[in-house]
NUKELO-866420 format. One record per atom (N, C-alpha, C): x, y, z. Coordinates in steps of 0.02 Angstrom, whole numbers, plus 50000, padded with zeros to 5 digits. Layout:
XYZ/...
***
This chain:
484235109650753/484255103250714/484305104350637/483895110250619/483975111750549/483845107050497/483175104950503/482895099550462/482815101750393/483005097950339/482885099950272/482465094350242/481875095350207/481425090250178/481775087550114/481695081250102/481935077950042/481355077050004/481295080849939/480765079849894/480965077549824/481635078349798/481945075449738/482525072749761/482795066449720/483355062949740/483655061349667/484275062649667/484715059449606/485135054149621/484995049149592/485395042849602/485795040649542/486515039749552/486925037549495/487495034349524/487455027649520/487945022949557/488245018349515/488815015949535/489175010249503/489075003449547/489135005349610/489014999449660/488235000049680/487814995149656/487204994649667/486924990749722/487374989649769/487164985549837/486644989649864/486094985449878/485594989449915/485184994749879/485364996349823/485055001549783/484335002249782/484044996049755/483314994849742/482944996649806/483164993349852/482744993949913/482725001149944/483335003849935/483335010649961/482845015149926/482975014149852/482575019149807/481835017249820/481695011049828/480965009149844/480715012949908/481145013449954/480885017750021/480855024450004/481295027249966/481145034349944/480595036149914/480475030649858/479905032449816/479255031349863/479275026349908/478675025749952/478555032149997/479025037150007/478875043550038/478715049049988/478605046149920/478375052149880/479045055849854/479605053449860/480155058049837/480245055849758/480285061449725/480435060249653/481105057549631/481205052749586/481865049549578/482115052649510/482685054249507/483085055649443/483715051549436/483815048449378/484395043949378/484695043949315/485225039749298/485705039849239/485765032349219/485835031449150/486125025549124/485815018749159/486385015249181/486305007749209/485885009349276/485935014249315/485575015549374/484815016049357/484675019749314/483935021049296/483675014849268/484055010149237/483865004349206/483664999249266/484094998249304/483994994049375/483424996349416/483305002949418/482735004849459/482065003849412/482105005349347/481515003549311/481334996649311/481874991549306/481674984949301/481414982449375/481514985349428/481214983949482/480534987949491/480354991449438/479624993549436/479545000549465/480085003849468/480065010949496/480065016349446/479805021149458/479645026849408/480315031749417/480565033049370/481185036649366/481295040849308/481515047949321/481655051749255/482325052549240/482465051849179/483165052549160/483445059149169/484085059749178/484405065449182/484335070349121/484345065949068/484265070349004/483555073549001/483035071149032/482425074749039/482465080949084/482885081249128/483005087049168/483375091649145/483855090549100/484355094649077/484195096949009/483755093248981/483425094148911/484055094348860/484535090448875/485065089448830/485295082048839/485475079748775/485745071948780/486325070048810/486375064048833/487055060748856/487405061048787/488085063048796/488535063048729/489235061448751/489645060248691/490325058448707/490375052548746/490025047448718/490105040248753/489925040648831/489415045448850/489305046348919/489715049548955/490185053548930/490765057048964/490345064148991/489865066548955/489425072248966/488795070648982/488585070149038/487745068949054/487585073449111/487945074049160/487675076949224/488035083349235/488465085949188/488835092649198/488345097749156/487975099649194/487455104549174/487155108249231/486975115249223/486795120049268/486105117049301/485715112649273/485035110849292/485225106049349/485745101949346/486015097349393/486415100549444/486945104449429/487265107049483/486975113749520/486545116649480/486125121749513/485685119049565/485335113449540/485005109949590/485305107449655/485865105849644/486275102949702/486545109149748/486765113849713/487225119149748/486745125649771/486055126049753/485705131949769/485595133149840/485655138549865/485435140649925/484795142749924/484355138549952/483545139949932/483285145849979/483645149050028/483445154350063/483705161550041/484085160249982/484455166049962/484015168549897/483795174849896/483405177349843/483735176649772/484355179449774/484635178649701/484765171949676/484885166749719/484845159349699/484165157049683/483645159449712/482995158149697/482795160749628/482955166449621/482735169649556/483135166949501/483785164849505/484235161349454/483875154449435/483585150549493/483295145149484/482655145249436/482185150849452/481615151449416/481785153449346/482295157649335/482425161349271/482705154649221/483115149849255/483395144749213/483035137649219/482475137549243/482115131649249/482455126149294/482725128449346/483165123349391/482735122149451/482685115249465/482295113249525/482775110649573/482645111349636/483175108749689/483175100949691/483825098449701/483995091749714/484135091249789/483755087849821/483845087749899/484245081949924/484365076949879/484745070949900/485085067649839/485735067249842/486155064149791/486455057949819/486385052449788/486615045849802/487045044049749/487755044049752/488245043549704/488855039749731/488985034749698/489665032349704/489905031049639/490645030249635/491005032649574/491225026449531/491445027249472/491675022249433/492135018349457/492155011749451/492685007649488/493375007949468/493685013949478/494355014549448/494795010949493/494855010049552/495335005849587/495344999149568/494674995949559/494574989249537/494874988449467/494694993349425/494994993149353/495784992349358/496044996549394/496844996549399/497074989649427/496724987149477/496854980249512/496844974549465/496394974849416/496284969149370/496754968849322/497274974049311/497714974749269/497534977549198/496944982149193/496714984349140/497234988849099/497184990149036/497544993648995/497495000849009/497925005048979/497895012148989/497235015448970/496935013848915/496445017048888/495835014848925/495725008248939/495145006048986/495165008949055/495745010049080/495825013349146/495645020849149/495825024749088/495645031449081/494915032349080/494615027449043/493805027849038/493535026249107/493805023249147/493545022349217/493745028149262/493985034249249/494045039249279/493395043649292/493055043549338/492445046949344/492545054149350/492145058449311/492205065649305/491515068549338/490945066649313/490285069249330/490155066849404/490305060249423/490215059549493/490525062849545/491135063649542/491555068149584/491295075049581/491155077449528/490855084749525/490225085749569/489875080549554/489105080849586/489175079749655/489595075549677/489735073549746/490035079749785/490505083549759/490695088949790/490265094349792/489825094749738/489345100149743/488835099849797/488575093749806/488165090949862/488545092149930/489095089949935/489375090250000/489535097950020/489725101549968/489795109549990/489135111850015/488635110649976/487945113049996/487575108350040/487955106150089/487585101750143/487105105350184/487165111750192/486605114850226/485975113750191/485935112050136/485325110450106/485165103450074/485825100650054/485875094150010/486105088750056/485795083150056/486085077250084/486435072450028/487085070950039/487485067249995/487655059950026/487535055249982/487725047750011/488185045449956/488745042849983/489235039449933/489405032449955/489155029850013/489285022250032/488525019950041/488445013750018/487795010050031/487675009350105/488195008850141/488155007550218/487795013550249/487785019350218/487405024950247/486635025550230/486405020850188/485695020850170/485215020350230/485435015550277/485045014850331/484955020950372/485485024050383/485415030850423/485045035950399/485035036650331/484635042050298/483865039750296/483735033750292/483165031050294/482855032550367/483305031050414/482975031850481/482845038950510/483315043250480/483165050950480/482435052350452/482425050750388/481745052250353/481165049650385/481205044550417/480685041150464/480505045250523/481015047550555/481075051350621/480845058550614/480975061650563/480895068650544/480425070050484/479885065850480/479305066950430/479675069250362/480145065250347/480405065050274/480965071250268/481305072650319/481865077350317/482515074750356/482985078650340/483715074950367/483955081250424/484365079850457/484675084650504/485275086850484/485465093350506/486095095350490/486705091350504/486595089050567/487125084250595/487235078050548/486795074450520/486935069150478/487215071850412/486945077650380/487145079850327/487935081950320/488105085350383/488815087050389/489305079950392/489035075150431/489455069150432/489485065850366/489005065750317/488815062650261/489375067350215/489425073450220/489775077850176/490545076550190/490705075650251/491425073450263/491595066750230/491185061950235/491315055450205/491425056550130/491005061250100/490985062550029/491625065350005/491815071050040/492405073750018/493065069650036/492985065450084/493615060550091/493615055550045/493035053050010/492985047849955/493205051149889/493055057349879/493345060849814/494035061049825/494255063649881/494965064349893/495385058049881/495065052649909/495405045749898/495365043249827/494905045049797/494795042649729/495305047549686/495365053249690/495895056949657/496575054849669/496655053049737/497345050349763/497575044149720/496985039349703/497135033349668/497285035049596/496995039349573/497105041749497/497845044249491/497965049249533/498525052549534/499175047549535/499055043149592/499585037949603/499735033749548/499105031049511/499175027249457/499535030049398/499375036449389/499695040049329/500365041549342/500545043249404/501275043449429/501665036749412/501365031149417/501735025149390/501765025049327/501165026649293/501305025049217/501715030149181/501815035649208/502335040249176/503005039749209/503115034449261/503745033449287/503955039049327/503595042349356/503745048249402/503835046049471/504415044049497/504505041449565/504325046449629/504415052949609/504395058549661/503845063649625/503275062349620/502815068449589/502805073849637/502655079349611/502765086449645/502215085749700/501595083049696/501075083049742/500875075249744/500845073049805/500615065249819/500125065049876/499685062149872/499045061449922/498965053649942/498615053850000/498435047050024/497715045750038/497495040550025/496685039250044/496635033250076/496095032050115/495945025750141/495225025850162/494945019050176/494285017250192/494275014050256/493925017250304/493905014250376/493785006750375/494165002350401/493984995450404/493754994050480/494044997550529/493974995350595/494085001250638/493705003250679/493895008050741/494125003550797/494815005750814/495225001850867/495105004850941/495034999950992/494965002451056/495415008051075/496175007451057/496575011651064/497285010651023/497685014851029/498315014650977/498825009651023/499445011751007/500025008151039/499965008351115/499555013251139/499525013751215/498865016051230/498545014451277/497905016151291/497645023451290/498105027951294/497995034451292/497845037451222/498065033151176/498035035251105/497485032451064/497105035851030/496535034450989/496815031350919/496455026250891/496665024250829/496145021050788/496325019650728/495855016550680/496285012750631/496035007750595/496285004350542/495965006450470/496325009350424/496065011150363/496325006150307/496035004850255/496225000850208/496325005350142/496845004150096/496955008150031/496695005349975/496474999149974/496204996249913/496764992149880/497384992349901/497924988949862/497704980549873/497764977649814/497604971049805/498204967049830/498354966049889/498914962249917/498694957149976/498844950749969/498584946450023/499004949150092/498554949750140/498904950850202/498424952750253/498604956250307/498144957450364/497584962450340/497614966350289/497164971450272/496514967450237/496724962250209/496304958450167/495954952650192/496264950950261/496194944550281/495394943250318/495234937250317/494544935350345/494754933450421/494414936250468/494554934150542/494014928650561/494244923050569/493894917650579/493594917050657/493994919850698/493744919050770/494214923850814/494074924750869/494404928450922/494224935450932/494534938850984/494424946250992/494594950750936/494374957250947/494544961750894/495214962350894/495514964250837/496334964550824/496414971550852/496964972450894/497144979150911/497624982250870/497834987450881/498334991750840/499054988050837/499254985650894/499844981850899/499734975350859/499214971850869/499084965750833/499174966350761/498884971850736/498854972350660/499564973850643/499944978250668/500564979850657/501084974050652/501014970250709/501504963950716/501264958450663/500614957850652/500414952550604/500684953950538/500584960350518/500854962150448/501584960650446/501974961850488/502594960650499/502834953150489/502444949950523/502554941850526/502344939350463/501814940850430/501584938250360/502084940550305/502224946650307/502714948250260/503354944350264/503654943150320/504254939250326/504124931950305/503604928750327/503574921950304/503494920650230/503214925750198/502954925050128/503644924950089/504174926750116/504784926550078/505074919950067/504794915450106/505004908150093/504484904450051/504684903349990/504154900749945/504284893549921/504864890949945/505054883449925/504824879149964/504614880350026/504424875050077/504064877950135/503774873950184/503454875950230/503834881450289/503594885850312/503974890850342/503464893850406/503864895350467/503434897750517/503944904150539/503564910250558/503874915550590/503474917850656/503814918550709/503554920450775/503714927250779/503284933050794/503334939550799/503204941650862/503614946850892/503474949850959/503684957750939/503254961350955/503464969250945/503804970550884/503474968450834/503664969050760/504314966050742/504704962550794/505364959150775/505224951450774/505544947550735/505454939650741/505884938750797/505604933550841/506034929550891/506184922850873/505884919750824/505964913450790/505704912950719/506154910350677/505964909350614/506224902350586/505954898250553/506194891850530/505774888650469/506234884050437/505944880450379/505854873250406/505394870050375/505374863950398/505044858150337/505084851950357/504724847750299/504054848450296/503744850650350/503064852050354/502934857650413/502354859950413/502154865650463/502394863950527/502244857950553/502394856250621/503094856350639/503464853950599/504194855150609/504364862550602/504254866050564/504474872950551/504174876250618/503624875350646/503384878950701/503844876950764/503944870150768/504344868150825/505134871250824/505374871450768/506034873550763/505994881450779/505444885150747/505464892250762/505374893450846/504894889750867/504724890450947/505384890050982/505804885350961/506404883351002/506934888151006/506894892950956/507454898250951/507184903351012/506654904751029/506624909551083/505964907351116/505784902451157/505224900351178/504924905151234/505344908951266/505144914451318/504734920551282/505164922951223/504784929051192/504224927151149/504164920351129/503614918451094/502964918351127/502964918651197/502364918851234/501984925051222/501344925151198/500954930351173/501134933351109/501454928951068/501684932351005/501174931150951/501464932750892/501114932050827/501384926350788/500974921950762/501234916650716/501024916750650/501414916650606/501274917250532/501594910750493/501214908050455/501324902450411/501224903450333/501634900650303/501594901150223/501174895450191/500914891350233/500544885950199/499894885150241/499474881150217/498744880150249/498864877250319/498674880250373/498744878050434/498414870650447/498714866450468/498434859450483/498214857650563/497874852250562/497694851150631/498304848550682/498764845350653/499324843350705/499744849750715/499764853550672/500154860350697/499694864350744/499044864550732/498604867950781/498634865150853/498704858750855/498734854750919/499364858450956/499874857850922/500484860650957/500414867950976/500124872350934/500074878950947/499614879751008/499154875651015/498644876951077/499014875951135/499604873651146/499874872551203/500244879251228/500284883951183/500644890851195/500084896651194/500174901251239/499764907151232/499914911151175/499504911451122/499674915751063/499114921551058/499324926951035/498864932551012/498504931450948/498884929350894/498644929750826/498984924650782/498604921550744/498864916550689/498714919050627/499114919350578/498904921150508/499194915550456/498874914350410/499024909650362/498594909850299/498774906550244/498414907950186/497714904450195/497684898750232/497024895750249/497224891350315/496564888350341/496654883050394/496204877850379/496394870850381/495994865650373/495464865050425/494964860950411/494384859750464/494604857850535/495114853050534/495444850750597/495684856950637/496144861550597/496454867050629/495954871550664/495364873450621/494804877550639/494484875250714/494404868050702/494034864950759/494424864950830/495084864050818/495464863650880/495634870750906/495714875850862/495834882150883/495214885450907/494584883250895/493974886550912/493894886750985/494214881351015/494234881651095/494574886451125/495074890151095/495344896351116/495014901651085/494544904551125/493994909351104/494314915851081/494824917651128/495164924251118/495654925051068/495904918451043/496384918850997/496154921150928/496584925750899/496314927750834/496564923450777/496154920850737/496354916950673/496164920750615/496714921750578/496634925250508/496824921250449/496404921350405/496564917750337/496624922850277/497054921750228/497094927450183/496874924650119/496964918250095/496834915550034/497404916049985/497984918450010/498624918249966/499154921850015/499734921949979/500334925650009/500494931649975/500764937350010/500994942849975/501514941349937/501554944449877/502214943049831/502794948349853/503294944249882/503894948549906/504234952849855/504114950749788/504454954049735/504084960049711/503484961049734/502974965649710/503194973649717/503184977549676/503314983749690/502674987849733/502874993649758/502414996949800/502715002549841/502395006349882/502555011549915/502485010449994/502925012850036/502775013350105/502895020850131/502535020950186/502455028650209/502565028250287/502805034350302/503015035150378/502845042350390/502445044750443/502375051750459/502925055150498/503105060750479/503565064950524/503155071750544/503435075650583/503085081550602/503015086050540/502385087250516/502325091450465/502415088150395/502415082150397/502465079350329/502435071550333/502695068250284/502805060750286/503315058750231/503645053050247/504105050750204/503845044250160/504095044650090/503885039350054/504405035950021/504395029650018/504975025549987/504605019449948/505005017249899/504765010349871/504865004949923/504385000549917/504464994849962/505114989749952/505404987850010/506064984950009/505894977149980/505864977249914/505784970149874/506374968349848/506944970749878/507624968249854/507804960849878/508054956149842/508254949749858/508964948449834/509324943349868/509974941649839/509894934049830/510234931949780/510244923749764/510974922149769/511134915749778/511764913049778/512244916149721/511924916449664/512304919649606/512574927349619/512194929849667/512334937049671/512964937449719/513104933049761/513534934549816/514254934449785/514614939249823/515334940649811/515804937549866/516074931049857/516504927949909/517094931749912/517194934949966/517824938749986/518364935450024/518254929750049/518714926350091/519104921050056/519634918250092/520024913250059/519534907250066/519294905650119/518774899550119/518124900550092/517954896350050/517284896350028/516724893150065/516124896250063/515644892550103/515414885950083/515274881550117/514974875050095/514214875450079/513954870550041/513284871950011/512824873450077/512924869650136/512464870050194/512644877950215/513174879550228/513294887150249/513004892650199/513034890750141/512684895250084/512034895850097/511674889850100/510944890950114/510744894850188/511184892650232/510974896550298/511144904350291/511664906150252/511824912350246/511294916650210/510964913050158/510434916750123/509794917250162/509694911650206/509104911150246/509174917150306/509774917950331/509894922450392/509864929750361/510014930550304/510004937950274/509274939450260/508894934850238/508184935450223/507834937850288/507964934150342/507674935150401/507914942650427/508514943850416/508854951650442/508544957050405/508204955250346/507874961150305/507264962850354/506984958450387/506334960250426/506444960950503/507094962650516/507254964550593/507404971550599/507284975150651/507404981950657/508194981650659/508444987150627/509174989250630/509394991950692/510004991850717/510504986750689/510324979750703/510454974850663/510354967550677/510914962750653/510944957550692/511334951650680/510884945350691/510924941350643/510454935650639/510914929450634/510944924750681/511284918250675/510804913250647/510924908850606/510504903750573/510954897450565/510544891450575/510874885550565/510274880750542/510474876550487/509974871750462/509284874050456/509204880150423/508554883050406/508184885050468/508514887250522/508184889750576/508614894350621/508304900150637/508644905650670/508894902450742/509614904750758/509864901750814/509904908250863/509934914150842/509894919650890/509804925250849/509374930750876/509234936750833/509334941950886/509804948150865/509874954250897/509584958550859/509114962350889/508674967050855/508724974250876/508774978650841/508654985950842/509154989650896/509814987350882/510324989350932/510674995350898/510964999850940/511345005650920/511995003450896/512264998350921/512924995650911/512824989350875/513164987250814/513104981550786/513484975850830/513934978050870/514284973250914/513844971050962/513424976350991/512904973351043/512364969151012/512154970550954/511624965350915/512004958650917/512644958450894/512884950950892/512994947850962/513104952151008/513164949351080/512454946751109/511844951251091/511294949951112/510974942451078/511094942751018/510904936850974/511194930151001/511904931151019/512244924751046/511964923851119/511784929051154/511504927351221/510724923851211/510384925651161/509774921951152/509824914651125/510384913651099/510544907151071/510744902451135/511094905751179/511394901951241/510714900551283/510244904951287/509654904551329/509234898951296/509104899151228/508814893451191/509084886151210/509784886851207/510094880851227/509914877951289/509974882151340/509754880551410/509044877851412/508564881651381/507834879651379/507694872351353/508074870751300/508044864551263/508444859651286/508994860551327/509384855651353/509884853451301/510094857451249/510574855351195/511274855751227/511654851751194/512364850651219/512714857351205/512574861751147/512914867451126/512414871851094/512534877851095/512094883551065/512054882450988/511554884450963/511464883550884/511944888850846/512244893750881/512694897950847/513304894350828/513414888150861/514064885350846/513974881450768/514444883650725/514344880650656/513754885050617/513554890050641/513014894050611/513334898750551/512874901950523/512934906750470/512674913650513/513004919350504/512824925450532/512644930750486/512094934150478/511934938550437/511884946150467/512234950750439/512084957550461/511804962050405/511274965950430/510844969750389/511324975150351/511864978350382/512224982750343/513024980250361/513394984550333/514134981550334/514444981850402/514924979350423/515334979950485/515774986150474/515674990750518/516174996950514/516804995850536/516834990650584/517544989050615/517544981350630/518224978250636/518194970750641/517944968950702/517754972450750/517554970050815/516804967250817/516434969050774/515784965050759/515934958350732/516374958450684/516414951750648/516804947150700/517274949250734/517594945350794/517004943050840/516634946850865/516114944350908/515744938750873/515474939050808/515084934350781/515554927650778/516204927550764/516694922350758/516624918450826/516724923050889/516734920350950/516154917250967/515614919150941/514884915650954/514884908650921/515234906950875/515344900350855/515114900750772/514984906350749/514774906550676/515434905050628/515294901350575/515834898950532/515724902450466/515134906150446/515094909450395/514704916150402/514884921250361/514604927550373/514394930650309/513714933550304/513504936850248/513334944250275/513564948750228/513414955950238/513434958950178/513234965950171/513234970250116/513944971650087/514334972750136/515014975750121/514924983450106/515474987550086/515364993550070/515824998750123/516074995650180/516474999650226/517075001750204/517345007450227/518015009450203/518575005050231/518265001050286/518804995550322/518674988650292/518304987850229/518194981150210/518804977350212/519374978950188/519984975650185/520174972850256/520024976750307/520154974250381/519744969650397/519174970350376/518574964950401/518764958250362/518904958750303/519074952650260/519684948750287/520164953150314/520774950950343/520524947450408/520184950150452/519934946950518/519604941350501/519184940950453/518794934350440/519274928650415/519714930650378/520254925050354/520564922550418/520784926950459/521154925150519/520714920450567/520184921750562/519634917350606/519404910950572/519594910750499/519434904750473/518714904350442/518394911550435/517634911550413/517624911750338/517064909850316/516884910750245/516454916650248/516544922250209/516154928250200/515924930150132/515274932150127/515054934350067/514854941750069/514954945250015/514644952650013/514024951949972/513504955149994/512834955549949/512804961849903/513154966949926/513064973249894/512394975649901/511974973849944/511314975849961/511134976050037/510954982650057/510844983450123/510164982750140/509954980650199/509194979350221/509154983650293/509254990550294/509084994350348/508314993250357/508064993250421/507384993350440/507264996950496/506935003750495/506865007350549/506095008150570/
***
């Protein structure tokens, strides 16, 4: 078990959650306390006896506090191997006493960046002494206990109580791993911020860091282990949402909920609903209110919507909740939910209801990551948008105002569908979605098939694809895809353009009487 007694503790924290109670428990065990600056003041104000670091080092804090713990009497106390004679001799020669416990969390760098602080203020919130001490203590975990998270205070106190004032090697190793991960994530945040400041899109070295939010029962499949980590990015979404009710979120729930909320946030001018299944939308619609948007989205593909994820861009109300309660739904995410909605949905105990307090900004910059064997890919977030003024109308017939609105709506939805995709839309409602096909022609056919199935389920006289706008996430390489879209009943098409056969595509559109626009922006999604 390799127990090590704790006789001296150094506490230097920015986050003072639980600090006083923890320090009081340490002091109650006769453990001597050393501290710095604001931490020392907080402890003294609580009536605890604390020695200043400057008393230990016999050197004052200097350079606006930049230099205070960077001293042999601190790092020697943290790093010394007490059973090694030359280490013990050096301690005696230089007046170094062992430090058995370090409690240190770092300057709030991530919070400083998130609040939009200027360059100079952000630089001053880069901690130097804290990470140095943390790494020293973590390296020497054979002798030294290191704590970087207040949530570990209870575990340390429990071991001290169980082991007559000592900690076990197993605990010290676990805490050391947490400490090294924290300093790594901290440095990753600093490095990432500075890369942005110097406008370096592809720095030579890039690191990622995260904080465990939730251990998951399994990953995409039951034989895979999984966990959910947050990066500290200040973006409304599933990572920052409050779960009001329901079972724990699964790996697939989190992935699909993120996809749904990012999609619905694209629509800022009115109520919208997106229904997601396996990371692809099966129905998206706008409405005069949420209940209309929900009913229209559900009508697009009511079969696939079963067991899906619902996302809304407005506060969820009771009337909409009543409608939702008729369908088996895994997760609902919205900026908020009123009291009626919360009461109605509380009867569905397994349903997960998430509220975020706001919508993610679809225009915001950021990075996305994907692992590959031996590395990872990094790219900027797809925050590209097209407006009516950006479109290049390439056919003889110009789109009507209604067609133009549906074209832009369909292209926005296509941005959030796995490639290759074709999306049909009519009157602010998806009519059919063909997702993730190897052939764009097949995507067009599947989307039309979905529209016919929705027609049969709703008892409509004709499929919604008749008179619809069709969006393609990338250019049509051959006229056959465009012809398939026209045969499905679309009267307007929006696509990026850029094929070597664009002339043939435009000619086919003119022959079919279509209005077609090029966006010159592609939205592949893999």
